[in-house]
NUTOR-590120 format. One record per residue: residue number from 1; x, y, z of N, C-alpha, C in turn. Coordinates in pm, whole numbers, plus 32768, in hexadecimal, padded with zeros to 4 digits. Layout:
% NUTOR-590120
NUM|X|Y|Z|X|Y|Z|X|Y|Z
...
***
This chain:
% NUTOR-590120
1|8054|7F88|8000|8000|8000|8000|8058|807D|8000
2|802D|80E6|7FB7|807B|8162|7FBA|8076|81A1|8045
3|80E3|81E4|8066|80ED|8224|80E8|8087|8295|80F4
4|803C|8296|8162|7FD9|82FE|8178|801D|8381|81A2
5|7FF0|83F2|816A|802D|8472|8190|8022|848C|8225
6|808D|84BB|8261|8088|84E4|82EC|8048|856D|82F6
7|7FFB|8583|835F|7FBC|8605|836D|8026|866D|8391
8|8010|86E8|8364|806C|8755|8383|8077|876A|8419
9|8007|8759|8460|8008|876F|84F1|8063|870D|8538
10|8061|868F|850E|80B9|862C|854C|814B|864E|8536
11|816A|8679|84BC|81F3|86A0|849E|821C|8718|84F3
12|81C2|8779|84FF|81E0|87F0|854D|81F9|87CC|85DF
13|81A8|8773|8616|81BB|8748|86A1|8242|8704|86B4
14|826A|86B4|8651|82EB|866F|865B|835F|86D2|8659
15|8355|8736|8603|83BF|879B|85FA|83C7|87EB|867B
16|8353|8814|86AF|8350|8861|872C|838B|8811|879F
17|8369|8792|87A4|839F|873D|880F|8436|8733|8806
18|846C|8727|878D|84FD|8720|877B|8540|879E|87B1
19|8504|8810|8799|853F|888E|87C5|852D|88A8|885A
20|84BE|887C|8895|8499|88AF|8919|848C|8849|8989
21|8486|87C9|896A|846D|8765|89D3|84ED|8744|8A1E
22|84FB|8773|8A9C|8578|875C|8AE6|858E|86CA|8B0A
23|8526|8677|8B00|8533|85EA|8B21|857A|859C|8AB3
24|8581|85D5|8A3C|85C5|8592|89CD|865B|85A7|89D6
25|86A9|853E|89C4|873B|854E|89C8|8770|85A2|8955
26|8723|85AA|88E6|874E|85FA|8874|8707|8681|886D
27|86C8|86AA|88DA|8680|872A|88DB|86DF|879D|88BB
28|86AE|8800|8870|8700|8872|884A|86FB|88E3|88B0
29|86AE|88D3|891B|86B5|892E|898C|8669|89B0|897D
30|860A|89B7|8922|85B8|8A2F|8914|8545|8A2C|8979
31|851B|8AA1|89A6|84A4|8AA6|89FA|842B|8AC5|89A2
32|83B9|8A90|89CC|8340|8A9A|897C|82F0|8B16|89A4
33|82D7|8B6D|8944|828E|8BE9|895E|81F8|8BDB|894C
34|81CE|8B71|8906|8140|8B5A|88F2|8112|8B75|8864
35|808E|8B6B|8851|8051|8B8C|87D1|8034|8C21|87CE
36|8065|8C63|8768|8055|8CF4|875D|7FF5|8D18|86EC
37|7F93|8CC2|86D4|7F35|8CDD|8667|7ED3|8D4D|868A
38|7EB8|8D62|8709|7E5C|8DCC|8731|7EA3|8E3E|877A
39|7F24|8E34|8785|7F71|8E9B|87CA|7F7F|8F16|8771
40|7F70|8F8A|87AB|7F78|9005|875F|800A|9032|874E
41|8025|9070|86DE|80A3|90B4|86C5|811D|9059|86CE
42|8114|8FE6|868E|818C|8F92|8682|81F1|8FD8|8629
43|826D|8FDE|8655|82D3|902A|860E|8355|8FDA|8606
44|83AB|9006|85AB|842E|8FC8|85A1|8487|8FE8|8618
45|8468|9055|865D|84B0|907C|86D7|844C|907F|8749
46|8452|901C|87A0|83FB|9017|8815|8443|905F|8887
47|841D|90DD|889D|846C|9135|88F2|8471|9108|8984
48|8407|90CD|89B7|8409|90A4|8A44|846F|9034|8A5B
49|846F|8FD0|8A03|84CF|8F64|8A0E|855C|8F99|89F8
50|856A|8FF2|8997|85EB|9030|8978|8623|9077|89F4
51|85D1|90CB|8A32|85FF|9117|8AA7|8622|90B9|8B1B
52|85D1|9053|8B30|85EA|8FF6|8B9F|8671|8FB1|8B90
53|8690|8F85|8B16|870F|8F3F|8B02|8786|8F9B|8B14
54|8780|9012|8ADA|87F1|906E|8AE7|8804|909C|8B76
55|8796|90AB|8BBE|879F|90CE|8C4D|87E4|905E|8C9A
56|87BD|8FE2|8C7E|87F9|8F6F|8CC1|888D|8F63|8CA1
57|88B8|8F98|8C30|8946|8F93|8C0A|8993|900D|8C39
58|8953|9062|8C88|899B|90CD|8CCC|899A|9155|8C8A
59|894D|9166|8C1F|8947|91E9|8BDE|88E6|9245|8C29
60|8907|92C4|8C2C|88B1|9325|8C71|8838|9345|8C1A
61|87D3|9382|8C58|875B|93A8|8C0F|877D|940B|8B9F
62|87DC|9464|8BBA|8803|94C7|8B55|8846|9483|8ADE
63|889C|9423|8AF7|88DE|93DA|8A8B|8877|938C|8A39
64|8819|934E|8A7D|87B5|92FD|8A38|875B|9354|89E1
65|8730|93C5|8A14|86D9|941F|89C7|8721|9454|894B
66|87A0|9478|895C|87EC|94AC|88EA|8801|9440|8880
67|8820|93C7|88AD|8835|9358|8850|87B2|9334|8809
68|8744|9334|8852|86C3|9313|8817|869B|9379|87AC
69|86B3|93F8|87C8|8692|945E|8766|86E1|944C|86E5
70|8762|9430|86F1|87B5|941A|867A|878A|939C|862F
71|8767|9335|8678|873B|92B9|8639|86B9|92CE|85ED
72|865A|9312|862B|85DA|932A|85E9|85EB|9382|856D
73|8644|93E1|8574|8660|9435|84FE|869D|93E3|848D
74|86F8|938A|84B2|8739|9335|844D|86D5|92D6|840D
75|8678|92A3|845C|8618|9240|842C|85A3|927E|83E1
76|8596|9300|83E4|8527|9343|83A1|853F|9340|8309
77|84E8|92FA|82C3|84FA|92E9|8232|84AB|9350|81E1
78|8477|93B7|8224|842A|941D|81DD|8484|9466|8179
79|845C|9465|80FC|84A4|94AF|8095|8522|946D|8062
80|8543|93F7|8096|85B9|93AF|8065|8592|931E|804C
81|85EB|92D2|8010|85CE|9246|7FF7|85E0|91F5|8079
82|85A0|9182|807B|85B2|9129|80EC|8642|90F9|80F4
83|8682|90E7|8082|8710|90C4|807F|8762|9129|80D0
84|874A|91AA|80BB|8796|9212|8101|877A|9211|8197
85|86FB|9205|81BC|86D7|9203|824A|870F|9188|828F
86|8709|9116|824B|873C|909B|8284|87D2|909F|8295
87|8818|90DC|8235|88A9|90E8|823E|88D0|9143|82B2
88|888C|91B5|82C0|88AA|920F|8330|8893|91C9|83B5
89|8827|917D|83BD|8808|9137|843A|886F|90CA|8456
90|8896|9081|83EF|88F9|9018|83FF|897B|904E|843B
91|89A6|90C2|840C|8A22|90FD|8440|8A1A|9113|84D7
92|89A6|913F|8506|8996|9157|8596|898C|90D3|85E3
93|894A|906F|85A8|8941|8FED|85E8|89CB|8FAD|85F6
94|8A1A|8FBC|858F|8A9D|8F78|858D|8B06|8FC0|85DF
95|8B09|9045|85D5|8B78|9090|8611|8B51|90E7|8688
96|8AD0|90F1|86A4|8AA4|9141|8714|8A7F|91CF|86EB
97|8A48|921A|874A|8A17|92A1|872F|8A6E|9306|877A
98|8AB2|9360|8735|8AFF|93C8|877B|8AA0|9433|87B0
99|8AA7|944E|8832|8A50|94B3|886D|8AA3|9517|88BE
100|8A72|9590|88C3|8AB0|95F9|8915|8A45|962E|8972
101|8A58|961A|89F3|89F0|963C|8A54|89ED|96D1|8A73
102|8A60|9711|8A72|8A65|97A1|8A8F|8AD1|97E1|8A3A
103|8ABE|9862|8A1C|8B20|98AC|89CB|8BA8|98A9|8A0E
104|8C0D|9890|89BF|8C95|988D|89F4|8CC1|9805|8A22
105|8C64|97AA|8A32|8C89|9723|8A5C|8CAC|96CF|89E1
106|8D00|966C|89F9|8D25|9612|898D|8CB0|95B9|8966
107|8CAE|958F|88E8|8C48|9530|88BC|8C62|94A7|88FB
108|8BF7|9466|8920|8BFE|93DE|8956|8BAA|9383|88FE
109|8BCE|9304|88FB|8B87|92A4|88A6|8B25|9251|88F8
110|8AA9|9252|88CD|8A42|91FC|8908|8A31|9184|88AA
111|8A4F|910F|88DC|8A46|9096|888A|89B9|905C|8893
112|8972|9061|8824|88E9|9030|8822|88E3|8F99|8838
113|894A|8F53|880A|8959|8EC4|881F|89E1|8EAB|885E
114|89E4|8E5B|88C7|8A63|8E3B|8907|8AA1|8DC5|88BE
115|8AF9|8DE4|885F|8B39|8D7C|8810|8BA3|8D30|885F
116|8BDB|8D6F|88C4|8C44|8D2F|8913|8C0C|8CCA|8975
117|8B95|8CE6|89AA|8B58|8C8E|8A0E|8AC7|8C73|89E6
118|8AAF|8C12|898F|8A28|8BF7|895C|89C0|8BDE|89C8
119|89EC|8BAA|8A39|898D|8B8B|8AA5|894E|8C07|8AE0
120|8986|8C7D|8AC4|894D|8CFA|8AF8|88DB|8D2F|8AA1
121|88C5|8CF0|8A2F|885B|8D1D|89D5|87D7|8CD9|89F7
122|876C|8D19|89CF|86E5|8CE5|89E3|86B3|8CAC|895F
123|86AD|8C27|8957|867D|8BE3|88DF|85EB|8BBF|88F4
124|8594|8BEC|889B|8505|8BD7|88AF|84BF|8BBA|882B
125|844A|8B7C|8836|83FC|8B55|87C1|836A|8B7A|87D6
126|832D|8BB2|876F|829D|8BCB|876D|8263|8B8B|86F0
127|81E8|8B5C|86F9|81A8|8B21|8684|812C|8B6F|865C
128|8106|8B5E|85DE|808F|8BA1|85A6|8096|8C38|85BF
129|8103|8C74|8596|811C|8D02|85B1|80D5|8D57|8547
130|8067|8D94|856E|801A|8DE5|8510|8062|8E68|84F2
131|8076|8E82|8472|80B8|8EFC|8445|8052|8F53|83FD
132|8047|8FCE|8429|7FEB|902C|83EB|803A|90A1|83B2
133|7FF5|90F9|836E|8037|916C|8332|8017|9170|829F
134|8036|9105|8257|8008|90F5|81CE|7F99|908E|81D3
135|7F98|9033|8171|7F3C|8FC3|817D|7F6C|8F6A|81EF
136|7F0F|8F39|823D|7F34|8EEB|82B4|7F6E|8E64|828B
137|7FDC|8E42|82CB|8019|8DBE|82BD|8037|8D86|8348
138|804D|8D02|834F|8064|8CC4|83D0|80CF|8C57|83C3
139|814F|8C7C|83D0|81B8|8C16|83CE|81A1|8BAC|8439
140|81C1|8B31|8416|81A9|8AC3|8474|81FD|8AD0|84F1
141|827E|8AEA|84E0|82DA|8AF1|8552|833C|8B64|853B
142|8351|8BB3|85A3|83B7|8C1C|85A0|8417|8C04|8614
143|8498|8C07|85F8|84FE|8BF6|865E|8537|8C7F|8682
144|8546|8C98|8703|8576|8D18|8734|85F6|8D04|8785
145|8653|8D61|8775|86C6|8D69|87CF|86C3|8DF3|880F
146|86B6|8DF4|8890|86AF|8E72|88DE|8640|8ECE|88AC
147|85D0|8E90|8884|855E|8EDE|8857|8562|8F08|87C5
148|85C7|8EDE|877C|85D6|8F02|86EF|85B4|8E8A|8698
149|8556|8E9C|863B|8530|8E2F|85E2|85A5|8E10|8585
150|85DC|8D99|8593|8655|8D73|854A|8636|8D0E|84DB
151|85D4|8CB7|84F1|85B5|8C50|848E|851F|8C3B|8486
152|84EF|8C1D|840E|8462|8BFE|83F6|845B|8B75|83B6
153|8405|8B1F|83EB|83F3|8A98|83B7|8365|8A8A|8383
154|8359|8A61|8307|82D6|8A4B|82CA|82C7|89B6|82AE
155|825F|8978|82E6|824B|88E8|82D9|81D3|88CC|827F
156|81DB|8860|8232|816D|8835|81DE|815C|879E|81EB
157|80E2|876E|81D9|80CD|86DE|81D9|8117|86A1|8162
158|8137|8621|816D|818F|85E2|810A|8150|85D8|8080
159|80CC|85EF|8076|808B|85EA|7FF3|8099|866D|7FA6
160|80CF|86D6|7FE6|80DE|8759|7FA7|8169|8761|7F68
161|8170|879D|7EF3|81F0|87AB|7EAE|8250|8801|7F00
162|82CE|87D6|7F01|8336|881D|7F4C|833E|88AF|7F21
163|8334|88C7|7EA0|8340|894E|7E6C|82D5|89AD|7E9F
164|825F|8977|7EC1|81F4|89CD|7EF3|821B|8A0F|7F76
165|8259|89C2|7FCE|8283|89FA|804E|82F2|8A60|803E
166|8351|8A43|7FE4|83BF|8AA1|7FCC|838B|8B23|7F91
167|832E|8B18|7F33|82F5|8B91|7EF7|82AB|8BE4|7F5F
168|8268|8BA1|7FBC|8222|8BEB|8024|8282|8C39|807C
169|82F3|8BFA|809F|8358|8C41|80EE|838B|8CBD|80A6
170|839B|8CB3|8024|83CE|8D23|7FD6|8366|8D91|7FC9
171|82EA|8D6B|7FA9|8282|8DD2|7F97|825E|8E17|801A
172|8270|8DD2|808B|8255|8E12|810D|82A9|8E90|8120
173|831B|8E97|80DD|8376|8F08|80EE|8355|8F7F|8094
174|82EF|8F70|8041|82CF|8FDA|7FE4|8288|904E|8028
175|828B|90C1|7FE8|8251|913C|801F|81BE|912B|8041
176|8171|90E6|7FEC|80E1|90DA|8003|80BF|9077|8072
177|8121|902C|80A0|8109|8FCE|810D|814B|9003|818D
178|81BE|8FCF|81B4|81F5|8FF0|8237|828A|900D|8230
179|82B0|905F|81D2|833C|9082|81BC|8384|90AD|823B
180|8347|9103|828A|838A|913C|82FF|83B2|90D7|8368
181|836B|9067|8371|838A|9003|83D6|8410|8FC0|83BD
182|843A|8FBA|833E|84AA|8F66|8318|8532|8FAC|831C
183|8536|9026|834E|85B7|906E|8354|861B|9029|83AF
184|85EB|8FE7|8418|8646|8FA3|8476|865C|8F10|8452
185|8609|8EDA|83FB|860B|8E4A|83E0|8685|8E26|838B
186|86D1|8DC4|83BA|874C|8D9A|8377|8743|8D10|8335
187|86D9|8CC6|8354|86CE|8C3E|831E|863B|8C1D|8306
188|861E|8BEA|828E|8598|8BBD|826B|859D|8B29|824E
189|8546|8ADC|8291|8544|8A4B|8280|84BD|8A24|8247
190|84C1|89D8|81D8|8446|89AE|8197|8418|8926|81C8
191|83BD|88E8|817F|837F|886B|81AB|83E5|87FF|81CB
192|83CA|87B4|8234|8422|8747|825A|841B|86D6|81F3
193|848D|869B|81D5|8494|8626|817F|84DB|85B8|81CD
194|84E4|8543|8191|8529|84D5|81D6|85BD|84F3|81EA
195|85F3|854F|819A|8680|8571|81A6|8697|85F0|81F8
196|862C|862D|8228|863C|86A5|827A|85DF|8713|824C
197|860F|878F|824E|85C0|8802|8228|85F2|883D|81A5
198|8594|8870|8158|85BB|88C1|80E3|85CB|8950|8111
199|8627|8997|80D5|8640|8A20|80FF|8621|8A82|808E
200|85EC|8AF5|80B7|85DB|8B64|8059|8640|8BCE|807D
201|8674|8C17|801B|86DC|8C78|8039|86A7|8CEC|808B
202|86EA|8D13|80FA|86C4|8D8C|8140|86D2|8E04|80E5
203|8687|8E6C|8103|8689|8EE3|80B0|8717|8F1B|80A3
204|8768|8F0D|810B|87EE|8F44|810B|8845|8F09|809D
205|8829|8E8C|8077|887B|8E4A|8013|8836|8E40|7F8B
206|87C0|8E76|7F80|8775|8E6A|7F03|878C|8EE3|7EAB
207|87C5|8ED0|7E37|87E3|8F40|7DDF|8766|8F7D|7DA5
208|86F4|8F35|7DAD|8678|8F69|7D74|8627|8FB9|7DD8
209|8653|8FBE|7E57|8607|9004|7EBE|861A|9099|7EB1
***
């Protein structure tokens, strides 16, 4: 008999368990944020989580506010391509944000991600993340590091063509859909296959963006 298609929901549950279930020896150590399908104002930068992590890492409120303002400015894709906004954001994610708290003081670097000590970062997962602004879309899974949306996973049942999921990931980034959400996103993962995930190019690496 031909193999029966697995439901998308079952696949989604399996992926979430891999990322978040601490009882699994292969768990990836993410904390579960819940279903965000009815949550208002889902954004690529979740400021409350962002502030909590930077505070826990010893940054002052003034440093955090200055870094957040620069990050939000970099991620704003108004009037520019998503490629440009994503590139500006990537630079801050990778190298940190130079901030000056008071005139005459030297610039200091606020590291949005602690690359030296990964355990100091907050790895989290939300599912069914409703995105508004253009036409509404709802990515199946969004992965966050320190409140910043870093990866989007789109799952499809096995009876759906692989290309359909990849195309959806790409069109989600268009102006008429949810372009602004993807300024922080560095990795797009398409439908799961027996060999793993298919990937769509992030806007930062797409010459057509």
